[in-house]
TORNU-338056 format. One line per field, with one value per residue (C-alpha): residue in one letter; x, y, z. Coordinates in Angstrom, 3 decimals, padded with zeros to 6 digits, always signed. Layout:
residu [a,...]
X [X,...]
Y [Y,...]
Z [Z,...]
REM end
This chain:
residu [m,k,r,l,l,n,l,v,i,l,l,i,s,m,q,y,a,v,a,q,q,t,n,i,d,k,l,l,y,g,v,a,y,y,d,e,y,m,p,y,d,r,l,d,k,d,v,q,m,m,k,d,a,g,i,n,v,v,r,i,a,e,s,t,w,s,t,v,e,p,q,d,g,v,f,d,f,s,h,i,d,r,t,l,n,a,m,h,k,a,g,i,k,v,i,v,g,t,p,t,y,a,v,p,t,w,l,v,r,e,h,p,d,v,l,a,i,t,s,r,g,q,n,r,y,g,v,r,q,n,m,d,i,s,n,k,n,f,r,f,y,a,e,r,v,i,r,k,i,m,e,h,v,k,d,h,p,a,i,i,g,y,q,l,d,n,e,t,k,a,y,n,t,a,g,p,e,v,q,k,l,f,v,e,y,m,k,a,k,f,l,t,l,d,s,i,n,k,a,f,g,l,d,y,w,s,n,r,i,n,s,w,d,d,f,p,s,m,v,g,s,i,n,a,s,q,n,a,e,f,a,k,f,q,r,k,m,v,t,d,y,l,a,w,q,a,a,i,v,k,q,y,k,r,p,e,q,f,i,t,q,n,f,d,f,d,w,r,g,a,s,y,g,i,q,p,e,v,d,h,f,a,a,s,k,a,l,d,i,a,g,v,d,i,y,h,p,t,q,d,a,l,t,g,l,e,i,s,f,g,g,d,v,a,r,s,m,k,g,g,k,n,y,l,l,l,e,t,e,a,q,g,f,p,q,w,l,p,y,p,g,q,l,r,l,q,a,f,s,h,l,a,s,g,a,n,m,v,e,y,w,l,w,h,s,i,h,n,s,a,e,t,y,w,k,g,l,l,s,h,d,f,e,p,n,p,t,y,e,e,a,k,t,i,g,k,d,f,q,q,l,s,p,y,l,l,n,l,k,k,t,n,d,v,a,i,l,f,s,n,e,a,l,t,a,y,n,s,f,k,p,g,n,v,g,y,n,d,i,l,r,e,m,y,d,a,l,y,r,i,n,v,g,v,d,f,v,d,p,t,s,t,n,i,e,q,y,k,l,l,v,v,p,a,l,y,a,a,p,d,s,l,l,t,r,l,n,e,f,v,k,k,g,g,h,i,v,y,t,f,k,s,g,f,s,d,q,n,v,k,v,r,t,c,r,q,p,g,i,i,s,e,a,c,g,i,n,y,s,q,f,t,v,p,k,n,v,s,l,k,g,d,p,f,k,v,g,t,e,n,n,k,i,n,t,w,m,e,l,i,t,p,i,t,a,k,v,l,a,y,y,e,h,p,v,w,g,k,y,a,a,i,t,q,n,r,y,g,k,g,t,a,t,y,i,g,c,v,t,s,s,q,v,m,e,k,i,l,a,a,e,v,k,d,a,g,l,w,g,e,a,q,k,l,s,f,p,i,i,t,k,s,g,v,n,e,r,g,k,t,v,r,y,i,f,n,y,s,s,t,p,v,t,l,t,y,t,f,g,s,g,k,e,l,l,q,n,k,a,v,n,k,g,s,v,l,n,l,k,p,w,g,f,v,i,i,e,e,k,d,y,l,a,k,e,k]
X [+135.100,+135.547,+138.095,+136.233,+133.532,+135.649,+136.930,+133.608,+132.328,+135.455,+134.907,+131.393,+132.293,+135.136,+132.124,+129.572,+132.481,+132.989,+129.533,+129.057,+132.328,+130.808,+127.272,+126.265,+124.346,+121.990,+122.839,+122.733,+120.373,+120.259,+120.568,+121.922,+119.528,+119.192,+115.757,+117.646,+117.716,+113.873,+111.545,+108.610,+108.276,+108.092,+110.172,+107.025,+106.379,+110.099,+110.400,+107.541,+108.699,+112.280,+110.131,+108.597,+111.749,+113.301,+115.718,+117.401,+120.156,+120.331,+123.443,+122.797,+124.368,+127.609,+126.569,+124.868,+127.523,+125.905,+122.415,+123.145,+126.062,+124.131,+126.294,+129.485,+128.618,+124.956,+123.470,+120.628,+120.060,+116.179,+116.825,+119.609,+116.617,+113.780,+115.361,+117.038,+113.361,+111.756,+113.921,+114.144,+110.447,+110.526,+113.380,+115.949,+119.671,+121.450,+125.089,+126.426,+128.667,+131.109,+130.143,+133.610,+134.172,+132.371,+132.520,+130.091,+130.112,+130.618,+133.884,+135.297,+134.234,+135.876,+139.246,+139.986,+142.806,+141.091,+140.816,+143.563,+146.115,+147.145,+149.333,+146.834,+146.428,+143.874,+140.777,+137.287,+134.219,+131.294,+132.621,+133.301,+136.421,+138.153,+140.192,+143.343,+142.618,+145.834,+144.882,+144.854,+141.344,+139.626,+140.842,+139.430,+135.943,+135.827,+136.262,+133.861,+131.390,+132.489,+132.014,+128.981,+127.256,+128.423,+127.680,+123.833,+123.420,+125.835,+123.116,+120.405,+119.395,+119.046,+122.450,+125.091,+128.222,+130.104,+131.338,+134.197,+134.018,+133.392,+135.752,+138.607,+142.089,+144.626,+142.748,+146.169,+146.893,+150.015,+150.584,+153.312,+151.905,+151.765,+155.149,+156.338,+154.995,+156.844,+160.130,+159.484,+158.015,+161.615,+163.729,+162.248,+162.558,+166.221,+167.681,+170.203,+170.440,+173.035,+171.025,+168.034,+170.411,+172.203,+168.817,+166.982,+170.006,+169.688,+172.906,+171.180,+170.076,+171.346,+168.596,+171.048,+169.743,+172.388,+170.329,+166.752,+165.765,+166.105,+163.798,+161.713,+157.882,+157.476,+154.625,+157.548,+159.676,+160.991,+162.590,+160.532,+161.972,+160.840,+157.254,+157.104,+158.167,+155.841,+152.704,+153.486,+153.595,+150.504,+148.724,+149.766,+148.390,+144.840,+146.120,+146.732,+143.422,+141.469,+143.295,+142.889,+138.697,+138.880,+140.296,+137.417,+134.514,+135.479,+135.343,+131.540,+130.512,+129.508,+131.877,+129.360,+129.431,+131.919,+133.728,+134.370,+135.344,+133.770,+137.167,+136.901,+139.001,+140.855,+138.290,+137.710,+134.321,+133.914,+135.822,+139.043,+141.985,+144.066,+143.489,+146.987,+145.946,+145.193,+146.727,+144.022,+145.860,+147.454,+144.320,+142.339,+143.999,+142.052,+138.731,+136.793,+135.381,+136.508,+134.172,+134.351,+132.012,+131.881,+130.589,+130.296,+128.752,+125.363,+123.486,+125.393,+129.003,+127.881,+130.636,+130.959,+134.702,+134.670,+132.437,+134.993,+137.792,+136.584,+135.684,+138.588,+140.621,+138.197,+138.446,+142.208,+142.393,+141.227,+143.202,+140.739,+137.821,+133.982,+133.516,+130.812,+129.960,+128.748,+127.861,+127.171,+124.856,+120.810,+119.775,+123.516,+123.993,+121.433,+123.803,+123.688,+119.779,+120.028,+118.651,+115.574,+117.841,+120.814,+120.348,+119.980,+122.736,+125.171,+123.877,+124.959,+127.909,+128.816,+128.261,+130.217,+133.226,+132.858,+130.562,+127.967,+126.133,+125.105,+124.007,+123.046,+124.190,+121.300,+117.324,+115.931,+116.877,+117.998,+116.162,+119.110,+122.911,+125.592,+124.198,+120.651,+120.868,+122.729,+119.460,+118.662,+116.586,+113.995,+113.505,+112.654,+108.897,+109.740,+107.231,+107.673,+109.566,+111.080,+114.356,+112.739,+110.195,+113.297,+115.175,+111.962,+112.931,+116.686,+115.618,+113.300,+116.042,+118.623,+116.523,+115.626,+119.406,+120.796,+121.993,+123.568,+125.252,+126.581,+130.514,+131.427,+134.913,+137.491,+140.586,+142.680,+145.818,+146.588,+147.158,+148.186,+151.329,+150.462,+152.490,+151.852,+155.227,+155.518,+152.423,+153.163,+156.806,+155.965,+153.252,+156.084,+157.516,+154.857,+155.041,+152.448,+149.222,+149.663,+149.373,+150.166,+146.524,+146.018,+148.429,+147.360,+144.184,+144.711,+146.108,+143.203,+140.906,+142.384,+142.547,+138.354,+137.650,+139.250,+137.568,+140.903,+139.793,+142.244,+143.878,+145.888,+148.835,+151.234,+155.161,+153.605,+151.953,+153.123,+151.383,+152.277,+154.370,+151.364,+150.425,+151.250,+151.031,+151.959,+151.072,+153.197,+152.281,+155.383,+156.930,+158.979,+160.194,+160.838,+163.540,+166.233,+164.635,+161.317,+162.908,+165.250,+161.912,+160.517,+163.598,+163.044,+159.439,+160.524,+163.155,+161.211,+158.880,+156.418,+154.851,+155.607,+154.507,+156.355,+155.936,+157.913,+159.559,+159.792,+162.652,+163.914,+164.285,+164.810,+162.608,+163.597,+162.874,+166.368,+167.343,+169.591,+173.012,+173.116,+171.942,+167.702,+166.009,+168.120,+167.878,+165.121,+167.209,+168.448,+164.821,+164.093,+167.517,+167.335,+168.894,+168.615,+170.238,+168.280,+164.226,+162.315,+158.631,+157.820,+156.539,+154.982,+156.516,+154.412,+155.437,+157.270,+155.304,+152.154,+153.158,+149.997,+147.437,+146.081,+145.567,+147.244,+145.757,+145.901,+149.700,+151.130,+152.570,+152.463,+153.691,+156.845,+159.124,+162.464,+165.410,+165.685,+168.353,+167.778,+170.612,+169.233,+165.334,+163.409,+161.868,+158.363,+158.047,+160.517,+159.665,+159.046,+161.105,+164.176,+166.377,+164.974,+164.020,+167.086,+165.745,+163.028,+159.968,+158.649,+160.616,+160.434,+162.903,+162.879,+164.830,+164.973,+161.618,+159.591,+159.303,+159.479,+158.109,+158.466,+156.844,+159.246,+156.442,+152.761,+150.761,+147.230,+144.685,+144.686,+148.220,+147.813,+145.299,+146.979,+150.019,+147.987,+146.715,+149.298,+150.962,+147.849,+148.100,+151.832,+151.138,+148.735,+145.536,+143.814,+140.420,+136.560,+136.126,+138.597,+136.532,+134.449,+135.414,+133.552,+130.720,+130.123,+131.626,+131.817,+132.916,+132.603,+133.507,+132.712,+129.881,+129.126,+127.662,+131.207,+129.618,+130.942,+128.824,+128.808,+127.687,+127.383,+126.786,+125.804,+126.986,+125.532,+122.088,+121.774,+120.810,+123.009,+123.501,+125.833,+126.452,+127.233,+130.464,+131.176,+129.450,+126.097,+124.029,+120.722,+120.372,+119.171,+116.997,+114.236,+115.236,+115.690,+118.594,+121.313,+123.578,+126.886,+125.931,+122.986,+121.891,+121.767,+119.815,+120.933,+118.849,+120.210,+121.670,+120.785,+122.479,+122.104,+123.589,+124.279,+125.357,+127.311,+126.780,+130.495,+131.636,+135.172,+135.102,+138.092,+137.512,+138.714]
Y [+086.029,+088.187,+089.909,+090.911,+091.844,+094.255,+095.538,+096.581,+098.239,+100.085,+101.114,+102.075,+104.231,+106.112,+106.755,+108.186,+110.136,+111.965,+112.315,+113.912,+116.393,+117.757,+117.467,+115.471,+112.671,+111.811,+112.342,+115.880,+116.680,+120.364,+123.637,+127.166,+129.517,+132.990,+134.812,+138.426,+137.621,+136.787,+138.805,+138.216,+136.912,+133.432,+131.571,+129.744,+128.336,+127.598,+126.071,+123.866,+122.195,+121.601,+119.861,+117.698,+117.261,+115.594,+118.942,+119.029,+121.383,+124.898,+127.277,+130.770,+134.256,+133.832,+136.323,+138.920,+141.702,+144.390,+143.359,+142.971,+146.400,+148.259,+151.396,+151.752,+150.251,+150.096,+146.184,+144.780,+141.253,+140.720,+138.589,+135.747,+136.130,+135.410,+132.702,+130.969,+131.178,+129.697,+126.805,+125.928,+125.971,+123.627,+121.302,+122.125,+123.041,+125.910,+126.653,+130.025,+131.184,+134.540,+137.159,+138.530,+136.928,+140.014,+143.239,+146.255,+149.464,+151.704,+149.672,+150.487,+153.829,+154.485,+152.522,+151.912,+149.775,+147.157,+146.403,+143.993,+145.159,+142.183,+141.720,+143.584,+146.489,+147.223,+146.031,+147.447,+146.751,+144.828,+141.098,+139.067,+138.100,+141.094,+142.259,+141.706,+139.530,+140.662,+143.973,+145.897,+147.699,+144.999,+142.547,+145.443,+145.585,+141.655,+141.154,+143.562,+141.743,+138.343,+139.473,+141.222,+138.327,+135.611,+137.579,+138.234,+134.265,+132.555,+130.916,+129.952,+126.456,+126.065,+126.350,+123.283,+125.070,+127.896,+128.001,+130.554,+132.864,+131.340,+129.024,+131.514,+132.033,+135.005,+136.323,+136.832,+139.775,+141.474,+144.967,+146.799,+145.931,+142.140,+142.480,+144.211,+141.165,+138.358,+140.041,+139.740,+135.789,+135.792,+136.957,+134.792,+131.479,+131.992,+134.572,+135.829,+137.389,+135.312,+132.203,+133.406,+134.143,+131.047,+128.710,+130.675,+131.376,+134.920,+135.780,+135.050,+138.209,+140.473,+139.369,+139.012,+140.905,+142.901,+145.012,+144.250,+147.392,+146.634,+143.108,+143.817,+143.058,+139.530,+140.943,+141.004,+138.319,+135.495,+133.467,+130.329,+129.874,+133.206,+133.032,+129.051,+130.949,+133.602,+131.067,+129.046,+132.505,+133.117,+129.559,+130.502,+134.079,+131.972,+129.123,+131.911,+133.829,+130.842,+130.185,+133.765,+133.787,+130.312,+131.644,+134.218,+132.077,+129.514,+132.375,+132.179,+128.531,+125.995,+123.119,+120.812,+123.443,+122.766,+124.714,+124.234,+125.798,+125.084,+124.530,+124.184,+122.639,+123.467,+124.646,+123.128,+124.055,+121.789,+120.719,+119.166,+118.745,+120.332,+123.781,+125.743,+128.372,+126.849,+124.194,+122.157,+120.078,+122.801,+125.096,+122.273,+122.092,+125.272,+123.115,+120.641,+118.892,+119.571,+120.648,+120.809,+122.075,+119.757,+120.591,+118.349,+117.503,+115.496,+114.017,+111.874,+113.226,+111.628,+109.784,+110.464,+111.249,+114.638,+113.575,+110.648,+112.839,+115.797,+113.108,+111.596,+114.839,+115.865,+112.994,+112.685,+116.433,+115.471,+111.932,+110.040,+111.328,+111.964,+115.677,+117.896,+118.671,+122.405,+122.690,+120.804,+121.416,+120.476,+121.964,+124.100,+125.797,+124.796,+121.703,+120.403,+119.695,+115.809,+113.263,+111.181,+109.071,+111.198,+113.333,+110.298,+108.561,+111.607,+112.171,+108.623,+108.765,+111.517,+109.395,+106.107,+108.514,+109.326,+112.784,+112.974,+115.592,+116.601,+120.126,+121.871,+125.473,+126.802,+125.833,+128.609,+130.151,+133.972,+136.581,+138.825,+139.716,+136.970,+133.807,+133.905,+130.833,+128.730,+127.329,+125.905,+123.001,+125.052,+127.069,+130.689,+130.048,+128.660,+125.573,+121.779,+120.278,+116.753,+117.705,+118.640,+115.676,+113.070,+115.243,+114.485,+110.479,+111.569,+113.081,+109.972,+107.807,+109.419,+109.648,+105.933,+104.823,+107.195,+104.794,+102.254,+104.936,+107.848,+107.927,+105.510,+104.699,+104.010,+101.885,+102.290,+100.447,+103.330,+106.684,+109.729,+111.964,+115.523,+118.439,+122.028,+123.059,+120.629,+121.792,+125.290,+124.545,+121.978,+124.365,+126.874,+125.036,+122.510,+120.930,+121.847,+121.908,+119.215,+120.891,+119.214,+118.448,+116.678,+114.244,+113.818,+113.501,+110.858,+108.430,+108.954,+108.589,+105.160,+104.030,+105.077,+102.907,+099.806,+100.342,+100.809,+102.968,+105.583,+108.430,+111.291,+112.489,+114.918,+115.615,+117.226,+113.474,+111.591,+107.767,+107.643,+104.682,+102.903,+102.170,+099.582,+101.512,+105.467,+106.989,+110.020,+112.554,+114.887,+115.207,+117.973,+119.831,+117.919,+118.244,+115.502,+114.127,+113.743,+111.656,+109.726,+108.787,+107.527,+105.301,+104.225,+103.245,+100.970,+099.554,+098.222,+096.603,+099.919,+100.451,+103.546,+104.548,+107.784,+110.086,+112.215,+115.428,+113.755,+114.255,+116.856,+120.023,+120.762,+122.104,+125.748,+124.841,+124.547,+122.035,+119.157,+118.824,+115.253,+112.920,+112.497,+111.397,+112.562,+110.806,+108.346,+107.166,+104.899,+103.088,+103.188,+102.103,+104.268,+107.495,+109.963,+113.501,+114.768,+114.731,+115.769,+116.363,+113.235,+113.650,+110.669,+108.211,+105.476,+102.316,+099.637,+096.509,+098.243,+096.414,+097.339,+095.763,+099.286,+099.688,+101.978,+104.866,+104.506,+103.585,+106.977,+109.238,+112.718,+116.419,+115.057,+112.111,+111.339,+109.211,+106.829,+104.639,+101.378,+100.518,+097.825,+098.461,+095.972,+098.034,+097.784,+099.703,+101.149,+104.385,+103.032,+105.584,+105.389,+107.467,+107.073,+103.643,+102.466,+104.176,+103.688,+104.922,+102.940,+101.239,+098.906,+098.091,+095.782,+097.924,+096.475,+094.607,+096.561,+098.098,+101.572,+102.030,+105.261,+106.621,+108.751,+110.210,+111.210,+108.392,+107.648,+107.043,+103.117,+103.246,+104.202,+102.576,+099.596,+100.355,+100.987,+097.768,+095.700,+097.630,+097.133,+092.802,+093.358,+094.978,+092.278,+094.597,+092.948,+091.754,+091.276,+094.866,+094.873,+092.187,+095.404,+098.529,+101.669,+102.003,+100.155,+101.652,+100.230,+101.436,+100.386,+101.276,+100.335,+101.716,+102.573,+099.219,+097.613,+096.452,+097.054,+099.132,+098.323,+100.842,+099.620,+102.090,+102.081,+105.415,+104.810,+105.168,+101.577,+098.670,+096.174,+093.275,+091.613,+088.821,+090.307,+088.429,+089.914,+089.166,+088.542,+091.046,+093.071,+095.785,+098.813,+100.526,+097.726,+095.945,+092.420,+089.705,+089.749,+086.805,+085.964,+084.996,+086.739,+088.573,+092.631,+094.723,+098.229,+100.493,+103.222,+105.669,+102.906,+101.674,+099.304,+099.703,+096.139,+096.260,+092.715,+090.556,+090.378,+092.488,+095.098,+093.265,+094.668,+096.510,+095.806]
Z [+065.603,+068.861,+067.177,+064.071,+066.171,+067.801,+064.671,+063.330,+066.630,+066.745,+063.045,+063.587,+066.668,+064.827,+061.960,+064.256,+066.425,+062.776,+061.829,+065.303,+065.241,+061.928,+062.577,+059.481,+060.702,+057.570,+053.598,+052.771,+049.276,+048.506,+046.770,+046.810,+047.695,+047.238,+048.619,+047.395,+043.942,+043.593,+041.869,+044.022,+047.333,+047.536,+049.921,+051.681,+048.267,+047.410,+051.116,+050.354,+046.902,+048.609,+051.198,+048.409,+046.681,+050.030,+049.851,+053.510,+053.311,+051.343,+051.346,+051.630,+051.960,+050.169,+047.653,+049.543,+050.974,+049.251,+050.433,+054.005,+053.887,+051.277,+052.846,+054.913,+058.495,+057.787,+058.181,+056.937,+057.550,+056.863,+053.520,+055.764,+058.413,+056.716,+055.063,+058.550,+059.834,+057.250,+057.033,+060.662,+060.570,+057.863,+059.260,+056.737,+057.565,+056.546,+055.333,+055.833,+053.227,+053.955,+051.504,+050.659,+046.863,+045.655,+047.095,+047.113,+045.361,+048.110,+049.030,+045.551,+045.770,+048.968,+048.262,+044.616,+045.806,+046.866,+042.999,+041.921,+039.993,+037.381,+034.369,+032.592,+034.810,+037.276,+037.488,+036.940,+039.232,+037.749,+037.735,+041.049,+042.242,+040.895,+044.203,+046.056,+048.985,+050.156,+050.668,+053.777,+053.114,+051.790,+054.521,+057.199,+055.253,+054.508,+058.518,+059.635,+057.488,+058.422,+062.271,+061.632,+060.239,+062.664,+065.629,+063.886,+063.374,+065.607,+067.631,+065.051,+065.499,+061.544,+061.059,+060.405,+058.904,+057.337,+053.501,+053.677,+050.793,+047.385,+044.866,+046.183,+043.873,+044.359,+040.772,+039.468,+041.851,+041.365,+041.791,+043.766,+046.895,+045.999,+045.353,+048.560,+050.136,+047.544,+048.104,+052.268,+051.418,+049.360,+051.963,+054.425,+052.032,+050.277,+052.733,+050.344,+046.898,+046.133,+047.017,+044.316,+041.825,+042.215,+042.220,+039.935,+037.231,+037.170,+035.521,+032.342,+030.368,+032.708,+035.556,+038.382,+041.308,+043.290,+045.544,+047.455,+046.823,+042.637,+043.276,+040.270,+039.659,+038.461,+035.679,+033.282,+034.444,+031.556,+034.601,+034.541,+038.066,+039.304,+037.437,+039.315,+043.090,+042.205,+041.285,+044.281,+046.330,+044.887,+046.148,+049.590,+049.930,+048.735,+051.895,+053.976,+053.308,+053.928,+057.110,+058.127,+057.570,+058.986,+062.402,+062.432,+061.788,+064.718,+067.138,+066.913,+065.415,+067.669,+068.146,+066.185,+063.352,+060.356,+058.225,+054.504,+051.146,+047.703,+045.874,+041.892,+039.195,+036.399,+033.485,+030.019,+029.751,+032.596,+035.795,+034.261,+036.299,+038.855,+040.067,+039.184,+041.139,+044.856,+046.579,+047.733,+050.272,+052.129,+051.728,+053.114,+056.230,+057.499,+056.839,+058.943,+055.744,+052.337,+049.579,+046.054,+042.951,+040.177,+036.868,+034.099,+030.556,+030.263,+027.371,+025.379,+026.749,+030.422,+031.275,+034.934,+034.416,+035.962,+038.616,+039.642,+039.510,+041.373,+044.287,+044.338,+044.805,+047.427,+049.397,+049.325,+050.359,+054.096,+054.028,+052.699,+054.899,+053.495,+051.806,+050.310,+046.889,+047.775,+043.927,+040.946,+037.871,+037.859,+034.291,+034.178,+030.497,+027.857,+026.826,+029.995,+030.202,+031.438,+029.539,+032.103,+034.110,+034.190,+037.262,+039.443,+037.983,+038.594,+042.400,+043.273,+041.552,+043.857,+046.582,+045.504,+045.314,+049.284,+048.863,+052.086,+050.663,+046.782,+046.690,+042.974,+041.630,+042.237,+043.080,+040.463,+037.480,+037.554,+035.295,+034.364,+034.458,+033.538,+034.430,+033.812,+031.259,+033.862,+034.904,+038.375,+039.473,+038.802,+035.428,+034.939,+035.940,+038.912,+038.280,+038.350,+035.552,+034.766,+036.227,+039.454,+039.414,+039.287,+041.795,+044.120,+043.578,+044.822,+047.855,+048.552,+048.056,+050.209,+053.274,+052.905,+052.252,+054.015,+056.871,+054.225,+052.401,+054.708,+055.343,+052.730,+053.389,+050.451,+050.620,+047.211,+046.168,+043.625,+043.908,+041.497,+042.681,+041.145,+042.330,+041.646,+041.608,+038.644,+036.835,+036.959,+035.701,+033.052,+031.331,+031.634,+028.796,+027.484,+024.012,+021.446,+023.217,+025.458,+029.250,+032.985,+033.059,+029.746,+030.856,+034.142,+032.990,+030.192,+033.222,+035.565,+032.537,+031.613,+035.331,+035.401,+032.505,+033.755,+037.147,+039.227,+042.515,+042.795,+045.585,+045.147,+046.798,+046.646,+047.500,+051.303,+051.809,+054.363,+052.873,+049.678,+051.071,+051.447,+048.153,+045.467,+042.479,+041.797,+038.622,+038.453,+035.463,+034.196,+037.403,+035.903,+039.177,+042.270,+044.570,+045.327,+048.607,+046.555,+043.723,+046.003,+048.406,+045.150,+044.138,+047.653,+047.317,+043.776,+045.890,+048.289,+046.216,+044.822,+040.769,+039.690,+035.833,+034.946,+032.156,+030.118,+031.424,+035.085,+037.294,+034.683,+036.847,+040.629,+042.959,+041.376,+037.625,+037.523,+034.802,+035.954,+034.720,+034.608,+032.125,+032.104,+033.928,+036.715,+039.766,+038.811,+036.064,+038.753,+039.213,+035.643,+034.393,+031.434,+030.349,+027.527,+026.399,+023.406,+022.866,+019.430,+018.366,+015.919,+012.710,+011.195,+014.150,+015.767,+018.145,+016.199,+015.723,+017.263,+020.433,+022.307,+019.303,+019.332,+015.608,+013.258,+014.106,+017.821,+017.664,+016.398,+018.551,+018.901,+020.189,+022.128,+022.199,+024.140,+022.593,+025.329,+025.561,+027.969,+030.384,+032.401,+031.309,+029.622,+026.202,+025.901,+022.585,+020.339,+017.835,+014.179,+012.148,+010.148,+011.990,+015.623,+015.287,+017.798,+020.529,+023.256,+023.582,+026.666,+029.366,+032.418,+034.686,+037.904,+040.831,+043.860,+044.798,+042.505,+039.032,+037.455,+033.801,+031.758,+029.382,+027.127,+024.655,+024.090,+023.284,+023.024,+024.991,+024.024,+024.577,+027.841,+028.834,+027.683,+029.968,+033.101,+032.799,+032.453,+035.445,+037.470,+036.579,+037.639,+040.687,+041.829,+041.603,+038.706,+040.298,+040.105,+039.168,+036.134,+034.156,+033.965,+031.713,+030.663,+030.047,+032.987,+036.247,+039.348,+043.047,+046.486,+049.746,+053.514,+055.160,+058.896,+059.259,+058.633,+055.004,+051.433,+049.668,+045.663,+043.152,+039.396,+036.926,+033.219,+031.621,+028.086,+026.289,+025.684,+028.049,+029.241,+030.603,+033.257,+035.000,+039.091,+040.154,+043.371,+047.090,+047.517,+049.280,+048.751,+045.835,+048.002,+045.689,+044.935,+048.163,+046.822,+047.203,+044.749,+044.589,+043.079,+039.494,+039.435,+036.005,+036.400,+033.947,+033.965,+031.813,+029.828,+032.281,+035.291,+037.975,+041.282,+044.484,+046.336,+050.028,+050.555,+053.574,+054.365,+057.299,+056.656,+052.934,+051.116,+048.108,+044.492]
REM end
């Protein structure tokens, strides 16, 4: 008992230390606020409406370069000062952004070279994020405006942290100066041209480079190895750029203030998958706390998938630490206007993934320019509306429940191994319209639907071996060392699920000369040398019992020969029927499953569910499935907090089978075996009685 008590005290102390380090001692509920956009002065009224809604933090200034520096070297901080002072008076904290993602007109007039040169030519002024982040003139003026703002605001008591730039990327910059930087990068990495020629196979089509002076621009390259290396270089530009900004801000910020960045994701009309232009794990090292922007459909299309995916990636960026949601929609696009109850469901869904802050972009709708119809919490009339009224209930609950929900710590036994390098390489040759993120999301979505908690790891992660099950989508490009490490993971008792095209090429996107899937053949117990595009092919005998339509395969099929593997599914085809489609192999103490084709989402879910069971990870949570989603973690009080969400428009009744405790929203006891009634888009939050309970 004493040992358990000591563990509880240690956990609480560690959580308290983290909270103190980042100056986040309560749940943050906020909005992005732009006084400089307002058509008339209403700052005091906005502040009062924010207080009424329980807003306790705002983000400002990341879009203000042309406002704070209207001409070269002329500075005006009046909008920042007004907002900082008004918020401080009201007890609302502020995150200040560096305003470098949108350059002012005078800078482009004086230094046209700050506009990035891409494969389509030089950018024109107008849109944001049109500059070359490596350009010397841009860097000079960016540093100056950052320093001027920091010098001006650094002592203001309202500020709790700083956001670097905004959804930063390299913006496809590829002009002559960038190409020179790339050559220097290649010299440092490969040392000799012979090494590059050999690694990239540049004898093909006379692409061989025989002099550093002859090094060509990557804009016209047809070599996937070169293009993948250039993409890696551009991601490194982002990492270096954010580290450069962080180093400047650190010279001014107070010890208790944090530095963050609002990373975004691949986009498919909403946040979708791994961002191909940013190495999130590398770039986040310069930050005190990870931050993300997550946008998602609502109304009948609200599933919680994008919220969960973005949150799991964000939490994994800093090794499981809590993160900030710096942007999500309140009303957003017209098609995203939430149904009653959905705004609450969304807000608490972010907390369930480990967010310590939920912040809407933006407070007020804008009356002109590109984002006129991306609506904020307030509509264009600035008056209360149903979405704002619902936000008021969230703010009140955040304030009351903060001691129970802040710094939720999550421990998962399942991880998805993603790779920026594999993403770029695979997409260079992707079959049909199935991209890397499509494969990754099909696997993630299947786990989400059966309530399996997930972390993300990448090839640089040192904690891969702590997981019991690794899910590995299309690991097309990977060094021998990583594949050997994964074989060892299986040999020592781990479970892995691979998809097609894994292990195919080395880290330089050069196809391996052995039978596929190369090094991982040892753990998978299979090989193949041919593949094709399926025409009227299904899985023989409907082995996963998904029905005729869902049993079909599409886009890609590898003709697998099992060596030691058990065949889970053969192809149904008069010619290809002798080949395996999906296999499973015992290797050492573990299991490697290989999916050699593009399956339906129903088949994928059945495969992963079976693997979760085989890994001994099937628990009470898996007895529920979408639209009932449950997430859990351990709070600062050392107790398990369990969220149960209803992502549907119909009421749901279910029997509660987890630990007894207290339902926090209604402040009433819930016992194991209790009947829960969830309203449409409703949820419950239960703090269980046990301390340091293991999550399921």
